[in-house]
N, C-alpha and C positions, 0 to 999 in steps of 0.2 A: 880387306881394304882394297879399294880400286887403285889400279895404276894411273900414273899422271896423264898418260896419253888417252886413255879411256875416260878418264874424268874431263879432260879438255874437250873430248869429242861430244860428251853429254852436255857440257855448257855451251858449246858451239851450237849443237842442236837446239837447245832452249833458246839461245839468242835468236837464232834464224827463225824459229816459230813466232817469236814475238815481232821480229821485223816483217814477217809476211802478214801477221795481223794487222800491224800498223799501216803497211802499204795498202791493204784492203780498206782501212779507215780512211786514208788519205785519197783514195780514188773515189769512194762513195761520197766524201765530203767535197771534193772538187765536182763531182757530178751534180750535187745539190747546189753548191755555189753556182755553177754555170746555168742551172735551170732559173735561177732568180736573176742572174745578169742578162740572160736572154730576154726575160720578161722586162727588165729595164730597157733593154735595146728596142724592143717593140714599143714601149711607151714613148721612148725618145723619139723614134721615128714617126709615131703617129702625131707627135706634138711639135714636130720639127725642132727638136732640141740636138745640140751638138753631141756627136759620138763620145767625145772626150770632156772630162770634167777635171782640169788640171788642179783646181783647189781641192777637190775631193781626194784626188790620187795623191797629192803631196801629204794631206792629212792622214790617209790610210798607210802611207809608207812610213810616216813618223810614228804612228800607232803600232805598226808591226815591228818597227826597230825596237821600241819600248818592250813589247810583248817578248820579243826574241831574248833581249837582254835578261829579262826576268827568268826566261826558260833556259838560260845558258846556251842559247843558240847564237851563232855568229850573227850580228845584226846586218852585216854586208851581204851575208848569204840570204838572209830573210828579204832584204831589199831586192836582191836580183830576183828571187822568186817571185815576190809580189809584182815587180815590173814586168816580168814574163807574162804573169797572169793578166795584169792590166792590159798589155798589148794584144793579148789573145781576145779579151773582152771587147776592146774598141774595135778590133777587126770584125767581130761578130756584129757589133752595133752598126758599123759601116754597111754590112751586107744588108741589114733590115732598112736602111735608108735609101737603097737603090729601087 
């Protein structure tokens, strides 16, 4: 039988390996997302559309809050996270318009 400290260390290692895999998924997912938002920024610049779309942003925030609730993730955290991403996307879109 394994002592509790050794067992805890094994469980900790397993959790950390899962966290590391999930961090990789998050980074690659964000990379893919920004690839598409960059393309949107170019299209908006080419067609003289505004960098920001408040109606779309509000819809996305509401959608993400609902998804967060279903995933047992704090909806306020999800909202802050999406707001951060949206601000970064708008920043990139504005760069394309210059």
